[in-house]
N, CA, C and O atoms as a GROMACS GRO file, in nm:
protein
  480
    1UNK      N    1   0.081  -0.119   0.000
    1UNK     CA    2   0.000   0.000   0.000
    1UNK      C    3   0.085   0.125   0.000
    1UNK      O    4   0.208   0.120   0.006
    2UNK      N    5   0.017   0.236  -0.006
    2UNK     CA    6   0.081   0.367  -0.014
    2UNK      C    7   0.164   0.399   0.109
    2UNK      O    8   0.260   0.476   0.101
    3UNK      N    9   0.128   0.342   0.222
    3UNK     CA   10   0.202   0.373   0.345
    3UNK      C   11   0.289   0.255   0.390
    3UNK      O   12   0.316   0.241   0.509
    4UNK      N   13   0.331   0.172   0.298
    4UNK     CA   14   0.411   0.055   0.333
    4UNK      C   15   0.541   0.093   0.404
    4UNK      O   16   0.589   0.019   0.490
    5UNK      N   17   0.597   0.208   0.368
    5UNK     CA   18   0.721   0.253   0.433
    5UNK      C   19   0.694   0.320   0.567
    5UNK      O   20   0.784   0.330   0.650
    6UNK      N   21   0.572   0.364   0.588
    6UNK     CA   22   0.537   0.430   0.713
    6UNK      C   23   0.460   0.558   0.691
    6UNK      O   24   0.412   0.586   0.581
    7UNK      N   25   0.448   0.635   0.797
    7UNK     CA   26   0.379   0.763   0.794
    7UNK      C   27   0.471   0.866   0.859
    7UNK      O   28   0.518   0.847   0.971
    8UNK      N   29   0.494   0.975   0.787
    8UNK     CA   30   0.571   1.087   0.842
    8UNK      C   31   0.468   1.191   0.886
    8UNK      O   32   0.388   1.238   0.805
    9UNK      N   33   0.471   1.226   1.012
    9UNK     CA   34   0.375   1.323   1.066
    9UNK      C   35   0.450   1.443   1.123
    9UNK      O   36   0.519   1.433   1.224
   10UNK      N   37   0.435   1.556   1.056
   10UNK     CA   38   0.491   1.681   1.108
   10UNK      C   39   0.386   1.746   1.196
   10UNK      O   40   0.268   1.746   1.162
   11UNK      N   41   0.427   1.800   1.307
   11UNK     CA   42   0.334   1.872   1.394
   11UNK      C   43   0.404   1.994   1.451
   11UNK      O   44   0.527   2.002   1.451
   12UNK      N   45   0.324   2.089   1.501
   12UNK     CA   46   0.383   2.213   1.549
   12UNK      C   47   0.303   2.272   1.664
   12UNK      O   48   0.181   2.288   1.655
   13UNK      N   49   0.371   2.305   1.772
   13UNK     CA   50   0.306   2.372   1.885
   13UNK      C   51   0.259   2.512   1.846
   13UNK      O   52   0.184   2.575   1.920
   14UNK      N   53   0.303   2.561   1.730
   14UNK     CA   54   0.261   2.692   1.681
   14UNK      C   55   0.131   2.685   1.601
   14UNK      O   56   0.080   2.788   1.557
   15UNK      N   57   0.079   2.568   1.583
   15UNK     CA   58  -0.043   2.550   1.503
   15UNK      C   59  -0.166   2.582   1.587
   15UNK      O   60  -0.234   2.493   1.638
   16UNK      N   61  -0.193   2.709   1.602
   16UNK     CA   62  -0.306   2.755   1.684
   16UNK      C   63  -0.441   2.733   1.616
   16UNK      O   64  -0.544   2.731   1.682
   17UNK      N   65  -0.442   2.715   1.483
   17UNK     CA   66  -0.567   2.693   1.411
   17UNK      C   67  -0.640   2.571   1.467
   17UNK      O   68  -0.763   2.572   1.478
   18UNK      N   69  -0.566   2.471   1.502
   18UNK     CA   70  -0.627   2.348   1.549
   18UNK      C   71  -0.657   2.349   1.699
   18UNK      O   72  -0.694   2.247   1.757
   19UNK      N   73  -0.640   2.465   1.761
   19UNK     CA   74  -0.674   2.479   1.902
   19UNK      C   75  -0.824   2.456   1.924
   19UNK      O   76  -0.867   2.429   2.035
   20UNK      N   77  -0.901   2.468   1.817
   20UNK     CA   78  -1.046   2.448   1.826
   20UNK      C   79  -1.087   2.312   1.878
   20UNK      O   80  -1.197   2.298   1.931
   21UNK      N   81  -1.002   2.212   1.864
   21UNK     CA   82  -1.037   2.079   1.916
   21UNK      C   83  -1.039   2.077   2.068
   21UNK      O   84  -1.099   1.988   2.128
   22UNK      N   85  -0.974   2.175   2.131
   22UNK     CA   86  -0.983   2.188   2.277
   22UNK      C   87  -1.118   2.245   2.319
   22UNK      O   88  -1.164   2.222   2.430
   23UNK      N   89  -1.181   2.320   2.229
   23UNK     CA   90  -1.307   2.388   2.259
   23UNK      C   91  -1.426   2.312   2.203
   23UNK      O   92  -1.522   2.283   2.275
   24UNK      N   93  -1.420   2.280   2.074
   24UNK     CA   94  -1.533   2.215   2.007
   24UNK      C   95  -1.521   2.063   2.005
   24UNK      O   96  -1.620   1.993   1.982
   25UNK      N   97  -1.402   2.012   2.027
   25UNK     CA   98  -1.383   1.868   2.028
   25UNK      C   99  -1.340   1.812   1.894
   25UNK      O  100  -1.344   1.881   1.791
   26UNK      N  101  -1.298   1.687   1.896
   26UNK     CA  102  -1.257   1.616   1.776
   26UNK      C  103  -1.380   1.548   1.714
   26UNK      O  104  -1.490   1.558   1.768
   27UNK      N  105  -1.361   1.481   1.604
   27UNK     CA  106  -1.472   1.411   1.537
   27UNK      C  107  -1.533   1.304   1.627
   27UNK      O  108  -1.651   1.272   1.613
   28UNK      N  109  -1.454   1.248   1.718
   28UNK     CA  110  -1.507   1.146   1.808
   28UNK      C  111  -1.547   1.202   1.944
   28UNK      O  112  -1.567   1.127   2.040
   29UNK      N  113  -1.559   1.335   1.952
   29UNK     CA  114  -1.613   1.398   2.073
   29UNK      C  115  -1.515   1.425   2.184
   29UNK      O  116  -1.556   1.467   2.293
   30UNK      N  117  -1.386   1.404   2.161
   30UNK     CA  118  -1.285   1.429   2.264
   30UNK      C  119  -1.247   1.577   2.266
   30UNK      O  120  -1.229   1.638   2.160
   31UNK      N  121  -1.234   1.634   2.385
   31UNK     CA  122  -1.182   1.769   2.400
   31UNK      C  123  -1.033   1.757   2.429
   31UNK      O  124  -0.993   1.732   2.543
   32UNK      N  125  -0.952   1.776   2.327
   32UNK     CA  126  -0.808   1.754   2.340
   32UNK      C  127  -0.735   1.833   2.232
   32UNK      O  128  -0.796   1.881   2.137
   33UNK      N  129  -0.605   1.847   2.248
   33UNK     CA  130  -0.524   1.910   2.144
   33UNK      C  131  -0.517   1.817   2.023
   33UNK      O  132  -0.523   1.695   2.037
   34UNK      N  133  -0.504   1.877   1.906
   34UNK     CA  134  -0.499   1.798   1.784
   34UNK      C  135  -0.361   1.738   1.762
   34UNK      O  136  -0.261   1.787   1.815
   35UNK      N  137  -0.357   1.632   1.683
   35UNK     CA  138  -0.229   1.570   1.649
   35UNK      C  139  -0.142   1.666   1.569
   35UNK      O  140  -0.019   1.657   1.575
   36UNK      N  141  -0.203   1.757   1.496
   36UNK     CA  142  -0.126   1.856   1.421
   36UNK      C  143  -0.054   1.955   1.510
   36UNK      O  144   0.039   2.023   1.467
   37UNK      N  145  -0.097   1.963   1.634
   37UNK     CA  146  -0.034   2.056   1.728
   37UNK      C  147   0.062   1.986   1.824
   37UNK      O  148   0.168   2.041   1.855
   38UNK      N  149   0.028   1.866   1.871
   38UNK     CA  150   0.113   1.799   1.971
   38UNK      C  151   0.162   1.660   1.929
   38UNK      O  152   0.233   1.595   2.005
   39UNK      N  153   0.125   1.614   1.811
   39UNK     CA  154   0.162   1.480   1.769
   39UNK      C  155   0.055   1.380   1.809
   39UNK      O  156  -0.034   1.410   1.888
   40UNK      N  157   0.064   1.261   1.753
   40UNK     CA  158  -0.033   1.156   1.783
   40UNK      C  159  -0.006   1.095   1.920
   40UNK      O  160   0.110   1.080   1.961
   41UNK      N  161  -0.112   1.059   1.989
   41UNK     CA  162  -0.098   0.982   2.112
   41UNK      C  163  -0.063   0.839   2.073
   41UNK      O  164  -0.126   0.781   1.985
   42UNK      N  165   0.035   0.784   2.138
   42UNK     CA  166   0.076   0.646   2.111
   42UNK      C  167   0.049   0.566   2.237
   42UNK      O  168   0.100   0.600   2.344
   43UNK      N  169  -0.030   0.459   2.226
   43UNK     CA  170  -0.060   0.378   2.345
   43UNK      C  171   0.066   0.312   2.401
   43UNK      O  172   0.163   0.289   2.330
   44UNK      N  173   0.060   0.283   2.527
   44UNK     CA  174   0.173   0.217   2.592
   44UNK      C  175   0.122   0.090   2.660
   44UNK      O  176   0.031   0.099   2.742
   45UNK      N  177   0.175  -0.025   2.630
   45UNK     CA  178   0.280  -0.048   2.531
   45UNK      C  179   0.225  -0.033   2.390
   45UNK      O  180   0.109  -0.063   2.363
   46UNK      N  181   0.309   0.014   2.301
   46UNK     CA  182   0.266   0.043   2.164
   46UNK      C  183   0.268  -0.083   2.079
   46UNK      O  184   0.365  -0.159   2.081
   47UNK      N  185   0.160  -0.105   2.003
   47UNK     CA  186   0.162  -0.215   1.906
   47UNK      C  187   0.270  -0.190   1.800
   47UNK      O  188   0.309  -0.075   1.777
   48UNK      N  189   0.317  -0.295   1.738
   48UNK     CA  190   0.423  -0.285   1.639
   48UNK      C  191   0.394  -0.191   1.524
   48UNK      O  192   0.488  -0.138   1.464
   49UNK      N  193   0.268  -0.170   1.492
   49UNK     CA  194   0.234  -0.084   1.381
   49UNK      C  195   0.287   0.058   1.401
   49UNK      O  196   0.310   0.130   1.304
   50UNK      N  197   0.306   0.099   1.525
   50UNK     CA  198   0.355   0.234   1.552
   50UNK      C  199   0.503   0.250   1.519
   50UNK      O  200   0.553   0.363   1.518
   51UNK      N  201   0.572   0.142   1.492
   51UNK     CA  202   0.712   0.153   1.453
   51UNK      C  203   0.727   0.220   1.317
   51UNK      O  204   0.837   0.260   1.279
   52UNK      N  205   0.619   0.231   1.243
   52UNK     CA  206   0.622   0.298   1.113
   52UNK      C  207   0.570   0.441   1.120
   52UNK      O  208   0.556   0.507   1.017
   53UNK      N  209   0.542   0.488   1.239
   53UNK     CA  210   0.496   0.627   1.257
   53UNK      C  211   0.615   0.712   1.300
   53UNK      O  212   0.672   0.692   1.408
   54UNK      N  213   0.652   0.807   1.216
   54UNK     CA  214   0.761   0.899   1.246
   54UNK      C  215   0.699   1.035   1.277
   54UNK      O  216   0.641   1.097   1.188
   55UNK      N  217   0.711   1.080   1.400
   55UNK     CA  218   0.655   1.209   1.440
   55UNK      C  219   0.768   1.312   1.446
   55UNK      O  220   0.864   1.298   1.522
   56UNK      N  221   0.755   1.414   1.363
   56UNK     CA  222   0.859   1.514   1.351
   56UNK      C  223   0.805   1.648   1.400
   56UNK      O  224   0.714   1.704   1.340
   57UNK      N  225   0.861   1.699   1.509
   57UNK     CA  226   0.817   1.829   1.559
   57UNK      C  227   0.870   1.943   1.472
   57UNK      O  228   0.978   1.932   1.413
   58UNK      N  229   0.794   2.050   1.464
   58UNK     CA  230   0.841   2.168   1.393
   58UNK      C  231   0.972   2.214   1.456
   58UNK      O  232   0.987   2.215   1.578
   59UNK      N  233   1.066   2.253   1.371
   59UNK     CA  234   1.197   2.303   1.415
   59UNK      C  235   1.219   2.441   1.354
   59UNK      O  236   1.172   2.466   1.243
   60UNK      N  237   1.288   2.530   1.422
   60UNK     CA  238   1.311   2.665   1.368
   60UNK      C  239   1.373   2.667   1.228
   60UNK      O  240   1.343   2.757   1.150
   61UNK      N  241   1.460   2.570   1.195
   61UNK     CA  242   1.522   2.572   1.062
   61UNK      C  243   1.420   2.548   0.950
   61UNK      O  244   1.449   2.576   0.834
   62UNK      N  245   1.303   2.497   0.982
   62UNK     CA  246   1.200   2.475   0.882
   62UNK      C  247   1.142   2.608   0.832
   62UNK      O  248   1.087   2.614   0.722
   63UNK      N  249   1.153   2.713   0.913
   63UNK     CA  250   1.104   2.845   0.872
   63UNK      C  251   1.182   2.897   0.752
   63UNK      O  252   1.128   2.975   0.672
   64UNK      N  253   1.308   2.856   0.738
   64UNK     CA  254   1.388   2.898   0.623
   64UNK      C  255   1.327   2.848   0.492
   64UNK      O  256   1.354   2.904   0.386
   65UNK      N  257   1.246   2.744   0.499
   65UNK     CA  258   1.182   2.687   0.381
   65UNK      C  259   1.033   2.720   0.377
   65UNK      O  260   0.957   2.654   0.306
   66UNK      N  261   0.991   2.820   0.452
   66UNK     CA  262   0.854   2.869   0.441
   66UNK      C  263   0.755   2.819   0.544
   66UNK      O  264   0.645   2.872   0.554
   67UNK      N  265   0.792   2.718   0.623
   67UNK     CA  266   0.698   2.666   0.724
   67UNK      C  267   0.732   2.731   0.858
   67UNK      O  268   0.829   2.693   0.924
   68UNK      N  269   0.652   2.829   0.896
   68UNK     CA  270   0.678   2.903   1.020
   68UNK      C  271   0.613   2.837   1.141
   68UNK      O  272   0.614   2.893   1.251
   69UNK      N  273   0.556   2.720   1.121
   69UNK     CA  274   0.495   2.646   1.232
   69UNK      C  275   0.345   2.658   1.235
   69UNK      O  276   0.278   2.586   1.310
   70UNK      N  277   0.290   2.749   1.157
   70UNK     CA  278   0.145   2.767   1.154
   70UNK      C  279   0.075   2.661   1.070
   70UNK      O  280   0.140   2.583   1.001
   71UNK      N  281  -0.057   2.660   1.078
   71UNK     CA  282  -0.137   2.558   1.011
   71UNK      C  283  -0.121   2.560   0.859
   71UNK      O  284  -0.106   2.455   0.797
   72UNK      N  285  -0.123   2.677   0.801
   72UNK     CA  286  -0.123   2.685   0.655
   72UNK      C  287   0.016   2.683   0.593
   72UNK      O  288   0.029   2.652   0.474
   73UNK      N  289   0.119   2.714   0.668
   73UNK     CA  290   0.251   2.721   0.607
   73UNK      C  291   0.314   2.584   0.585
   73UNK      O  292   0.418   2.575   0.519
   74UNK      N  293   0.256   2.477   0.637
   74UNK     CA  294   0.310   2.343   0.612
   74UNK      C  295   0.292   2.301   0.466
   74UNK      O  296   0.354   2.205   0.422
   75UNK      N  297   0.208   2.372   0.394
   75UNK     CA  298   0.188   2.342   0.252
   75UNK      C  299   0.271   2.430   0.161
   75UNK      O  300   0.257   2.422   0.039
   76UNK      N  301   0.358   2.512   0.216
   76UNK     CA  302   0.444   2.598   0.136
   76UNK      C  303   0.528   2.511   0.042
   76UNK      O  304   0.586   2.410   0.084
   77UNK      N  305   0.535   2.550  -0.085
   77UNK     CA  306   0.602   2.466  -0.185
   77UNK      C  307   0.749   2.441  -0.151
   77UNK      O  308   0.800   2.332  -0.178
   78UNK      N  309   0.817   2.538  -0.094
   78UNK     CA  310   0.957   2.518  -0.058
   78UNK      C  311   0.970   2.415   0.055
   78UNK      O  312   1.059   2.330   0.052
   79UNK      N  313   0.882   2.424   0.154
   79UNK     CA  314   0.884   2.327   0.264
   79UNK      C  315   0.856   2.187   0.211
   79UNK      O  316   0.926   2.091   0.245
   80UNK      N  317   0.754   2.175   0.128
   80UNK     CA  318   0.717   2.044   0.072
   80UNK      C  319   0.832   1.986  -0.011
   80UNK      O  320   0.862   1.867  -0.002
   81UNK      N  321   0.896   2.070  -0.092
   81UNK     CA  322   1.004   2.019  -0.177
   81UNK      C  323   1.126   1.975  -0.097
   81UNK      O  324   1.199   1.886  -0.140
   82UNK      N  325   1.149   2.036   0.019
   82UNK     CA  326   1.266   1.999   0.100
   82UNK      C  327   1.238   1.895   0.208
   82UNK      O  328   1.326   1.816   0.242
   83UNK      N  329   1.115   1.895   0.263
   83UNK     CA  330   1.088   1.811   0.380
   83UNK      C  331   0.984   1.700   0.358
   83UNK      O  332   0.966   1.614   0.444
   84UNK      N  333   0.918   1.702   0.244
   84UNK     CA  334   0.816   1.600   0.216
   84UNK      C  335   0.853   1.519   0.092
   84UNK      O  336   0.860   1.396   0.097
   85UNK      N  337   0.876   1.587  -0.019
   85UNK     CA  338   0.903   1.519  -0.146
   85UNK      C  339   1.020   1.420  -0.140
   85UNK      O  340   1.012   1.315  -0.203
   86UNK      N  341   1.129   1.449  -0.069
   86UNK     CA  342   1.240   1.353  -0.067
   86UNK      C  343   1.201   1.213  -0.018
   86UNK      O  344   1.266   1.115  -0.053
   87UNK      N  345   1.097   1.204   0.062
   87UNK     CA  346   1.056   1.072   0.110
   87UNK      C  347   0.997   0.986  -0.001
   87UNK      O  348   0.996   0.864   0.010
   88UNK      N  349   0.948   1.048  -0.107
   88UNK     CA  350   0.890   0.972  -0.217
   88UNK      C  351   0.996   0.884  -0.282
   88UNK      O  352   0.968   0.769  -0.319
   89UNK      N  353   1.117   0.935  -0.296
   89UNK     CA  354   1.225   0.860  -0.360
   89UNK      C  355   1.318   0.791  -0.261
   89UNK      O  356   1.423   0.740  -0.301
   90UNK      N  357   1.281   0.788  -0.135
   90UNK     CA  358   1.362   0.720  -0.034
   90UNK      C  359   1.300   0.582  -0.010
   90UNK      O  360   1.194   0.574   0.052
   91UNK      N  361   1.365   0.475  -0.057
   91UNK     CA  362   1.302   0.343  -0.052
   91UNK      C  363   1.281   0.288   0.089
   91UNK      O  364   1.185   0.216   0.114
   92UNK      N  365   1.371   0.321   0.180
   92UNK     CA  366   1.360   0.271   0.317
   92UNK      C  367   1.366   0.387   0.413
   92UNK      O  368   1.456   0.470   0.406
   93UNK      N  369   1.268   0.394   0.502
   93UNK     CA  370   1.268   0.499   0.603
   93UNK      C  371   1.323   0.442   0.732
   93UNK      O  372   1.263   0.354   0.793
   94UNK      N  373   1.436   0.493   0.772
   94UNK     CA  374   1.495   0.456   0.899
   94UNK      C  375   1.542   0.585   0.965
   94UNK      O  376   1.524   0.694   0.910
   95UNK      N  377   1.602   0.574   1.083
   95UNK     CA  378   1.640   0.695   1.156
   95UNK      C  379   1.740   0.781   1.078
   95UNK      O  380   1.742   0.903   1.094
   96UNK      N  381   1.822   0.720   0.994
   96UNK     CA  382   1.919   0.797   0.916
   96UNK      C  383   1.852   0.872   0.803
   96UNK      O  384   1.881   0.990   0.781
   97UNK      N  385   1.762   0.806   0.730
   97UNK     CA  386   1.692   0.871   0.620
   97UNK      C  387   1.602   0.983   0.672
   97UNK      O  388   1.601   1.093   0.616
   98UNK      N  389   1.528   0.956   0.777
   98UNK     CA  390   1.438   1.057   0.832
   98UNK      C  391   1.518   1.175   0.888
   98UNK      O  392   1.481   1.290   0.869
   99UNK      N  393   1.628   1.146   0.956
   99UNK     CA  394   1.713   1.252   1.009
   99UNK      C  395   1.776   1.337   0.901
   99UNK      O  396   1.786   1.459   0.915
  100UNK      N  397   1.819   1.272   0.792
  100UNK     CA  398   1.881   1.345   0.681
  100UNK      C  399   1.783   1.442   0.617
  100UNK      O  400   1.818   1.556   0.589
  101UNK      N  401   1.660   1.398   0.595
  101UNK     CA  402   1.560   1.483   0.531
  101UNK      C  403   1.510   1.593   0.624
  101UNK      O  404   1.498   1.708   0.583
  102UNK      N  405   1.482   1.559   0.748
  102UNK     CA  406   1.417   1.654   0.839
  102UNK      C  407   1.513   1.743   0.916
  102UNK      O  408   1.474   1.850   0.963
  103UNK      N  409   1.637   1.700   0.929
  103UNK     CA  410   1.732   1.776   1.010
  103UNK      C  411   1.718   1.749   1.158
  103UNK      O  412   1.785   1.813   1.239
  104UNK      N  413   1.632   1.654   1.195
  104UNK     CA  414   1.614   1.616   1.335
  104UNK      C  415   1.720   1.511   1.367
  104UNK      O  416   1.729   1.409   1.299
  105UNK      N  417   1.799   1.536   1.469
  105UNK     CA  418   1.907   1.445   1.504
  105UNK      C  419   1.855   1.317   1.568
  105UNK      O  420   1.775   1.321   1.662
  106UNK      N  421   1.900   1.205   1.517
  106UNK     CA  422   1.868   1.072   1.569
  106UNK      C  423   1.718   1.050   1.593
  106UNK      O  424   1.679   1.013   1.704
  107UNK      N  425   1.636   1.072   1.491
  107UNK     CA  426   1.493   1.043   1.510
  107UNK      C  427   1.470   0.894   1.520
  107UNK      O  428   1.548   0.815   1.465
  108UNK      N  429   1.368   0.855   1.587
  108UNK     CA  430   1.330   0.715   1.599
  108UNK      C  431   1.180   0.706   1.580
  108UNK      O  432   1.108   0.802   1.606
  109UNK      N  433   1.133   0.591   1.533
  109UNK     CA  434   0.988   0.578   1.519
  109UNK      C  435   0.921   0.581   1.655
  109UNK      O  436   0.982   0.549   1.756
  110UNK      N  437   0.796   0.620   1.655
  110UNK     CA  438   0.718   0.617   1.780
  110UNK      C  439   0.713   0.473   1.828
  110UNK      O  440   0.714   0.384   1.743
  111UNK      N  441   0.707   0.443   1.955
  111UNK     CA  442   0.696   0.538   2.064
  111UNK      C  443   0.831   0.580   2.121
  111UNK      O  444   0.835   0.663   2.212
  112UNK      N  445   0.942   0.524   2.070
  112UNK     CA  446   1.071   0.558   2.129
  112UNK      C  447   1.106   0.705   2.112
  112UNK      O  448   1.173   0.763   2.198
  113UNK      N  449   1.059   0.766   2.003
  113UNK     CA  450   1.096   0.905   1.976
  113UNK      C  451   0.970   0.987   1.956
  113UNK      O  452   0.914   0.992   1.847
  114UNK      N  453   0.928   1.050   2.059
  114UNK     CA  454   0.818   1.145   2.049
  114UNK      C  455   0.866   1.270   2.120
  114UNK      O  456   0.878   1.272   2.243
  115UNK      N  457   0.893   1.373   2.045
  115UNK     CA  458   0.938   1.497   2.105
  115UNK      C  459   0.815   1.580   2.134
  115UNK      O  460   0.740   1.617   2.043
  116UNK      N  461   0.794   1.609   2.259
  116UNK     CA  462   0.680   1.692   2.296
  116UNK      C  463   0.717   1.837   2.273
  116UNK      O  464   0.828   1.879   2.305
  117UNK      N  465   0.625   1.914   2.216
  117UNK     CA  466   0.655   2.055   2.190
  117UNK      C  467   0.668   2.133   2.320
  117UNK      O  468   0.614   2.094   2.424
  118UNK      N  469   0.739   2.242   2.312
  118UNK     CA  470   0.752   2.329   2.429
  118UNK      C  471   0.614   2.383   2.465
  118UNK      O  472   0.538   2.423   2.377
  119UNK      N  473   0.585   2.386   2.590
  119UNK     CA  474   0.457   2.440   2.636
  119UNK      C  475   0.467   2.590   2.644
  119UNK      O  476   0.565   2.644   2.696
  120UNK      N  477   0.369   2.658   2.592
  120UNK     CA  478   0.370   2.804   2.592
  120UNK      C  479   0.312   2.859   2.718
  120UNK      O  480   0.305   2.981   2.735
   0.00000   0.00000   0.00000
C-alpha cells in the first residue's frame, strides 16, 4: 500500500488553528489538542504498527523553507520540496533517512521518539 514505508507526521506547537479541538472537540467527541499541534498519542505499550509512525516536531530551521509552524505554512512549496518530497524517492525509512531529510538528530519511530513541543 501507499504507506508501506510508514507515515511521516509533522506537527507544530505553533499550530493555533487546530486549538479548536480543545473547545469544540474532535470528530469522536474528545476535547483535546490535535495531532497537528502535539503529535499523535501512542498507546503504551505500543503495538508494532507504531514503529512505522515517524513524528517530527516543527523546528526553527523549517522556517527557512517557508513553514513558520502555523497551520497553513506546512503546505508551502519550498517546505514540501525539502521536507516531504524527498521521502517519495527514499526506498527505506529509517532513523538515518528521516534525520537526513528533516534535520532532526537521531529520530526514531514512535513510541521511542516522540518529542513533545515546548509548552507556551
